[in-house]
Phi, psi and omega in degrees: 000120182244085185287136176297151184237170175305134180097342177286154176278137176297137183288157174277140177204161173217113182218151179284146173270190184297340180260003182085007176278141178283126176249132182236151174300333178297335179297341185252008179302134178078006180241157169272131181217158183236124175251117179244134182254134180225148187295314186201128179302143174070012172270159187305311182294319181291322178295316178300318182296309183291327178291323175296317178293320177300313184293338180247016186299318181298317179296320177297318178293322178300331178274001176092011183268138166258143181248147178214117178265144183221131168212178181267014179290159178289163177304317182297314180296319178296318180298314178300317179298312181298315182290317182301320184254011177050055183278130184272007182233156181288151175239123180277137175263083187269061184296330179273000176063027179298310182286319179303314180288323181298322179274347179077040180248004176257125181176189184296136177229158175240136176211122179052045176078001182252141177251135180205163176275139180193185181271129174272129181287106180218158179228139180241126177258121189242135183273179184297341180267003179080018180256139180286119179272324183212148172237124178259107183274323183254081183288128173267104189301326183273353184218037188289322180302319180297325178295321180290319183282347184303000000 
């Protein structure tokens, strides 16, 4: 797993969102944006994280940030997640792991003594020039917006 670091250029990608619309890294040129990766839609930690971002979305936008959530869930699962929790930002259905691998967040994880491949919960804050300004490795799911706004 080769995770992108501060100073790296955000990778180019084109992946469908929850509605089947193509979302591209080019859509964010000249903008400050946040790409947050989460393991699985509708699980407790991921739900806490997206709801915290939703509840602080206006403040994030006031600071100039666009948000983009990414997991390997299907478009249908992402759509259900977005609708159930009334999320105001797109969720990418990265089933082929194009974005996950490009950012380096897919790799070995340990849980209850077992090792398996999965998504590492990480967030990347990207500036208007497409350069990663910050990487948040230890995401606090219930207080994630504050970490971004910090």
